[in-house]
C-alpha positions as CSV (number, residue, x, y, z in Angstrom):
1,X,0.2,0.0,0.0
2,X,1.1,3.4,-0.8
3,X,2.3,5.0,2.6
4,X,2.0,8.5,1.3
5,X,-1.5,8.2,0.5
6,X,-2.2,6.8,4.1
7,X,0.1,9.5,5.8
8,X,-1.6,12.4,3.6
9,X,-5.2,11.1,4.4
10,X,-4.5,10.8,8.1
11,X,-3.3,14.3,8.1
12,X,-6.4,15.6,6.3
13,X,-8.6,13.8,8.9
14,X,-6.5,15.3,11.7
15,X,-6.3,18.8,10.3
16,X,-9.4,19.2,8.3
17,X,-12.0,16.9,9.9
18,X,-10.6,16.7,13.6
19,X,-11.8,13.2,13.9
20,X,-10.8,10.9,16.7
21,X,-7.8,8.6,16.6
22,X,-10.1,5.6,16.7
23,X,-11.7,6.9,13.6
24,X,-8.4,7.4,11.9
25,X,-7.4,3.8,12.8
26,X,-10.6,2.3,11.6
27,X,-10.2,4.3,8.2
28,X,-6.6,3.1,8.1
29,X,-7.7,-0.4,8.7
30,X,-10.4,-0.1,6.0
31,X,-7.9,1.2,3.4
32,X,-5.3,-1.7,4.1
33,X,-8.2,-4.3,3.6
34,X,-9.3,-2.8,0.4
35,X,-5.4,-2.6,-0.6
36,X,-4.9,-6.1,0.1
37,X,-8.1,-7.0,-1.8
38,X,-6.9,-5.4,-5.0
39,X,-3.2,-6.2,-4.8
40,X,-4.3,-9.8,-5.2
41,X,-5.2,-9.0,-8.9
42,X,-1.9,-7.0,-9.2
43,X,-3.7,-3.3,-8.8
44,X,-1.9,-0.9,-6.9
45,X,-4.2,1.5,-5.0
46,X,-3.2,4.5,-7.0
47,X,-4.7,2.6,-10.0
48,X,-7.9,1.5,-8.4
49,X,-11.2,2.5,-10.1
50,X,-14.7,2.9,-9.2
51,X,-15.2,-0.7,-10.5
52,X,-12.6,-2.1,-8.0
53,X,-14.3,-0.4,-5.1
54,X,-17.8,-1.5,-6.1
55,X,-16.3,-5.1,-6.5
56,X,-14.8,-4.8,-3.0
57,X,-18.1,-3.6,-1.4
58,X,-19.9,-6.6,-3.1
59,X,-17.5,-8.9,-1.7
60,X,-17.8,-7.6,1.8
61,X,-21.5,-7.9,1.5
62,X,-20.9,-11.5,0.3
63,X,-19.1,-12.3,3.6
64,X,-21.9,-10.7,5.6
65,X,-19.9,-7.6,6.5
66,X,-21.3,-4.0,6.6
67,X,-20.4,-2.1,3.5
68,X,-20.2,1.1,5.3
């Protein structure tokens, strides 16, 4: 996973959104899971498309997980 993306996103959440540390950790976990999902197909998170995201959401639903 691209560390620069997660670092910048974390900074945005802290500076602009003022979210809690728990929320930041949850988002980072979600990003890591998504990244692992697409990397199985040789896709880097930078190259992820809307279709990749939708496929991931559907796979989470199939596993009985919340897509939120």
